[in-house]
C-alpha positions in Angstrom: 133.2 89.7 97.9 132.7 87.8 100.6 135.7 88.0 102.5 136.5 91.6 101.5 136.0 94.9 103.5 134.2 97.6 101.9 136.8 99.7 101.4 138.2 96.8 99.1 134.9 96.2 97.4 135.1 100.1 96.8 138.6 100.0 95.0 137.7 96.7 93.1 134.6 98.2 91.7 136.0 101.8 91.3 133.4 103.4 93.1 133.3 105.2 96.4 133.0 103.3 99.9 129.8 105.1 100.5 128.2 104.4 97.2 129.3 100.6 98.0 127.7 100.6 101.4 124.6 101.9 99.5 124.6 99.1 97.2 124.9 96.5 99.8 121.8 98.0 102.0 119.6 98.2 98.8 120.3 94.8 97.8 120.0 93.6 101.3 116.4 95.1 101.8 115.2 94.0 97.8 116.1 90.5 98.8 114.4 90.7 102.0 111.6 92.0 100.0 111.5 89.1 97.1 112.0 86.6 100.2 109.0 88.2 102.0 106.6 88.0 98.9 107.8 84.6 98.1 107.0 83.4 101.5 110.6 82.5 101.9 112.0 82.4 105.4 115.6 84.0 106.1 117.8 82.4 108.7 121.1 83.1 109.4 
């Protein structure tokens, strides 16, 4: 889904755009939490 808009992701997965946005938000929060717990430094 890297080069897709949230609208395209929502259509491809059969969910609303708000659901797609929410899932991405919680995925990022969980990745940050796990990285922090394992002392992994995230860079851009």
